[in-house]
Backbone as a chain_set.jsonl record, in Angstrom:
{"seq": "MTADPIQTIRIAGRTFRVPRSRLVRRLIGSGLIAGGFLGFLPVLGFWMVPLGLAVLSIDSPRARRLRRRTDVWVLRRWRSWRS", "coords": {"N": [[111.105, 155.959, 135.827], [109.761, 153.461, 133.791], [107.426, 150.828, 133.703], [107.867, 147.545, 132.326], [105.96, 146.614, 129.505], [103.343, 144.19, 129.569], [104.012, 141.174, 128.031], [102.378, 139.504, 125.451], [100.882, 136.788, 123.619], [98.949, 136.078, 120.815], [96.968, 133.482, 119.936], [94.992, 131.617, 117.884], [92.799, 133.28, 118.415], [92.846, 133.573, 121.153], [94.406, 135.079, 123.991], [97.572, 134.887, 125.438], [99.721, 135.183, 128.219], [103.226, 135.814, 128.407], [106.539, 135.28, 129.779], [108.311, 138.174, 131.048], [111.036, 138.415, 130.811], [113.524, 138.418, 128.396], [115.467, 136.437, 127.978], [114.324, 134.196, 129.239], [112.04, 133.86, 127.638], [113.269, 133.198, 125.206], [114.547, 130.793, 125.91], [112.305, 129.196, 126.526], [110.932, 129.202, 124.046], [112.896, 128.032, 122.351], [113.171, 125.564, 123.621], [110.594, 124.49, 123.262], [110.556, 124.206, 120.46], [112.697, 122.393, 120.093], [111.659, 120.208, 121.514], [109.492, 119.697, 119.886], [110.638, 118.576, 117.627], [111.087, 116.101, 118.542], [108.725, 114.807, 118.331], [107.712, 112.278, 117.872], [107.82, 110.905, 120.188], [106.072, 109.938, 123.234], [103.909, 112.325, 124.847], [105.455, 114.6, 124.024], [105.079, 116.578, 121.099], [104.437, 117.355, 117.621], [103.067, 119.711, 117.605], [104.386, 121.464, 119.18], [106.334, 122.875, 117.792], [105.2, 125.081, 116.168], [104.204, 126.558, 118.332], [106.506, 127.178, 119.796], [107.768, 128.752, 117.873], [105.995, 130.89, 117.818], [106.425, 131.986, 120.373], [109.127, 132.723, 120.151], [108.86, 134.638, 118.192], [108.268, 137.038, 119.35], [110.613, 138.362, 120.048], [112.379, 138.013, 117.913], [112.977, 139.184, 114.721], [113.273, 137.594, 112.41], [112.021, 135.146, 113.09], [109.489, 136.187, 113.488], [108.761, 137.037, 110.894], [108.721, 134.54, 109.572], [106.657, 133.295, 111.017], [104.472, 134.946, 110.348], [104.325, 134.576, 107.55], [103.715, 131.853, 107.52], [101.238, 131.91, 108.84], [99.673, 133.307, 106.942], [99.835, 131.516, 104.773], [98.592, 129.208, 105.847], [96.025, 130.236, 106.372], [95.146, 130.85, 103.761], [95.127, 128.276, 102.621], [93.198, 127.095, 104.278], [90.901, 128.595, 103.658], [90.596, 127.958, 100.925], [90.13, 125.246, 101.129], [87.731, 125.152, 102.507], [85.963, 126.233, 100.675]], "CA": [[111.171, 154.594, 135.356], [108.502, 152.918, 133.309], [107.347, 149.374, 133.817], [107.806, 146.808, 131.065], [104.611, 146.187, 129.167], [103.136, 142.75, 129.654], [104.139, 140.534, 126.733], [101.322, 138.532, 125.197], [100.822, 136.121, 122.323], [97.577, 135.767, 120.43], [96.918, 132.238, 119.172], [93.628, 131.138, 117.642], [91.841, 134.184, 119.024], [93.035, 133.66, 122.604], [95.603, 135.813, 124.374], [98.34, 134.232, 126.486], [100.838, 135.968, 128.742], [104.533, 135.163, 128.384], [107.447, 135.942, 130.724], [108.868, 139.466, 130.627], [112.462, 138.265, 130.546], [113.858, 137.997, 127.032], [116.204, 135.179, 128.063], [113.372, 133.122, 129.556], [111.222, 133.64, 126.438], [114.084, 132.481, 124.214], [114.728, 129.424, 126.38], [111.033, 128.493, 126.376], [110.696, 129.008, 122.616], [113.859, 127.045, 121.831], [112.82, 124.27, 124.204], [109.4, 123.984, 122.582], [110.928, 123.769, 119.109], [113.495, 121.177, 120.237], [110.73, 119.146, 121.89], [108.652, 119.401, 118.73], [111.354, 117.684, 116.726], [110.995, 114.771, 119.146], [107.281, 114.603, 118.373], [107.342, 110.87, 117.781], [107.806, 110.372, 121.547], [104.848, 110.27, 123.969], [103.771, 113.625, 125.498], [105.962, 115.62, 123.122], [104.366, 116.495, 119.831], [104.813, 118.301, 116.579], [102.372, 120.954, 117.898], [105.283, 122.329, 119.941], [107.143, 123.691, 116.886], [104.596, 126.392, 115.929], [104.085, 127.293, 119.588], [107.844, 127.727, 120.06], [107.977, 129.826, 116.904], [105.2, 132.036, 118.268], [107.117, 132.591, 121.519], [110.346, 133.365, 119.651], [108.53, 135.749, 117.299], [108.182, 138.281, 120.12], [111.926, 139.014, 120.076], [113.187, 137.789, 116.728], [112.323, 139.577, 113.468], [113.285, 136.469, 111.472], [110.95, 134.232, 113.505], [108.223, 136.894, 113.264], [108.466, 136.947, 109.455], [108.36, 133.16, 109.269], [105.336, 133.042, 111.592], [103.468, 135.652, 109.548], [104.187, 133.868, 106.274], [103.016, 130.603, 107.8], [99.842, 132.265, 109.123], [99.02, 133.637, 105.673], [99.747, 130.289, 103.992], [97.565, 128.354, 106.462], [94.721, 130.867, 106.163], [94.777, 130.662, 102.354], [94.781, 126.859, 102.445], [91.955, 126.861, 104.985], [89.798, 129.183, 102.89], [90.394, 127.199, 99.693], [89.6, 123.957, 101.504], [86.343, 125.33, 102.91], [85.094, 126.618, 99.548]], "C": [[109.792, 154.144, 134.906], [108.551, 151.405, 133.406], [107.318, 148.744, 132.431], [106.36, 146.465, 130.763], [104.512, 144.667, 129.25], [103.179, 142.18, 128.241], [103.046, 139.493, 126.594], [101.472, 137.951, 123.798], [99.356, 135.85, 122.053], [97.606, 134.556, 119.494], [95.469, 131.789, 119.099], [92.595, 131.976, 118.386], [91.949, 134.302, 120.535], [94.354, 134.354, 122.901], [96.261, 135.113, 125.557], [99.474, 135.148, 126.925], [102.116, 135.145, 128.666], [105.457, 135.907, 129.343], [108.016, 137.245, 130.159], [110.335, 139.352, 130.228], [112.706, 137.714, 129.142], [114.565, 136.641, 127.037], [115.252, 134.011, 128.325], [112.49, 132.826, 128.349], [112.001, 132.858, 125.386], [114.319, 131.035, 124.625], [113.451, 128.607, 126.206], [110.759, 128.202, 124.902], [111.615, 127.965, 122.011], [113.554, 125.651, 122.359], [111.59, 123.658, 123.545], [109.728, 123.469, 121.179], [111.74, 122.473, 119.174], [112.604, 119.992, 120.618], [109.824, 118.751, 120.738], [109.324, 118.483, 117.735], [111.417, 116.264, 117.269], [109.531, 114.352, 119.256], [106.836, 113.168, 118.275], [107.299, 110.221, 119.162], [106.481, 110.719, 122.232], [104.98, 111.621, 124.671], [104.286, 114.757, 124.61], [105.229, 115.491, 121.799], [104.827, 117.552, 118.863], [104.117, 119.645, 116.759], [103.286, 121.943, 118.618], [106.111, 123.252, 119.045], [106.467, 125.035, 116.606], [104.428, 127.213, 117.202], [105.425, 127.921, 119.975], [108.163, 128.87, 119.12], [107.199, 131.077, 117.304], [105.864, 132.744, 119.446], [108.373, 133.324, 121.054], [110.037, 134.603, 118.805], [108.365, 137.073, 118.042], [109.484, 139.055, 120.005], [112.698, 138.946, 118.772], [112.445, 138.206, 115.458], [112.261, 138.435, 112.453], [112.166, 135.479, 111.807], [109.586, 134.871, 113.279], [107.811, 136.828, 111.792], [108.008, 135.55, 109.067], [106.968, 132.828, 109.807], [104.247, 133.714, 110.786], [103.251, 134.983, 108.199], [103.419, 132.564, 106.452], [101.54, 130.858, 108.084], [99.076, 132.55, 107.839], [98.824, 132.374, 104.838], [98.637, 129.381, 104.528], [96.176, 128.936, 106.223], [94.25, 130.701, 104.723], [94.373, 129.217, 102.087], [93.436, 126.556, 103.088], [90.758, 127.392, 104.191], [89.536, 128.411, 101.594], [89.792, 125.817, 100.004], [88.112, 124.062, 101.843], [85.426, 125.673, 101.739], [84.961, 125.546, 98.494]], "O": [[108.787, 154.416, 135.562], [109.599, 150.789, 133.213], [106.808, 149.336, 131.479], [105.612, 146.071, 131.658], [105.492, 143.956, 129.024], [102.465, 142.651, 127.356], [102.813, 138.696, 127.503], [102.101, 138.541, 122.919], [98.612, 135.444, 122.946], [98.188, 134.603, 118.41], [94.807, 131.605, 120.121], [91.627, 131.439, 118.924], [91.202, 135.07, 121.141], [95.313, 134.225, 122.14], [95.605, 134.788, 126.547], [100.109, 135.806, 126.1], [102.091, 133.927, 128.84], [105.182, 137.057, 129.688], [108.18, 137.392, 128.948], [110.814, 140.119, 129.392], [112.161, 136.678, 128.76], [114.287, 135.793, 126.189], [115.369, 132.959, 127.697], [112.216, 131.661, 128.061], [111.455, 131.958, 124.747], [114.293, 130.141, 123.778], [113.507, 127.451, 125.785], [110.394, 127.081, 124.548], [111.171, 127.109, 121.246], [113.667, 124.668, 121.627], [111.547, 122.453, 123.297], [109.234, 122.42, 120.765], [111.496, 121.553, 118.393], [112.782, 118.892, 120.095], [109.43, 117.59, 120.628], [108.656, 117.693, 117.068], [111.759, 115.331, 116.543], [109.154, 113.624, 120.174], [105.68, 112.864, 118.568], [106.796, 109.106, 119.302], [105.831, 111.693, 121.852], [106.086, 112.006, 125.048], [103.609, 115.774, 124.462], [104.805, 114.397, 121.428], [105.51, 118.509, 119.226], [104.521, 120.629, 116.139], [102.99, 123.137, 118.66], [106.547, 124.311, 119.497], [107.113, 126.067, 116.79], [104.501, 128.441, 117.157], [105.47, 129.064, 120.428], [108.77, 129.859, 119.531], [107.691, 132.194, 117.146], [105.865, 133.974, 119.507], [108.65, 134.431, 121.517], [110.86, 135.513, 118.713], [108.326, 138.129, 117.41], [109.465, 140.279, 119.878], [113.596, 139.759, 118.552], [111.395, 137.644, 115.146], [111.286, 138.327, 111.71], [111.447, 135.027, 110.916], [108.63, 134.184, 112.92], [106.643, 136.59, 111.483], [107.036, 135.386, 108.33], [106.187, 132.156, 109.133], [103.195, 133.116, 110.557], [102.112, 134.839, 107.755], [102.572, 132.217, 105.629], [100.682, 130.106, 107.621], [97.95, 132.081, 107.67], [97.758, 132.181, 104.254], [97.838, 128.849, 103.758], [95.246, 128.196, 105.902], [93.071, 130.437, 104.489], [93.382, 128.966, 101.401], [92.62, 125.839, 102.509], [89.734, 126.72, 104.07], [88.382, 128.23, 101.206], [89.021, 125.289, 99.204], [87.328, 123.174, 101.509], [84.223, 125.422, 101.812], [84.262, 125.741, 97.499]]}, "num_chains": 1, "name": "protein.A"}
């Protein structure tokens, strides 16, 4: 038997550990996205949508593609803004 590798997410150069259970990761990611759509309320914010997408991108190829496209788009905008 081999142990599950530790799942991590890299955001803004920092590495964060996420739960090993696929179900728990999906619940956390979906909850973050749902909370992000309620960003007009106190404590909840629109910052939760990209974080939920990052958590879901571990297991979902569709979410992974969307996250990568968004990363490339943001990086291009950032570089054009800085120059």
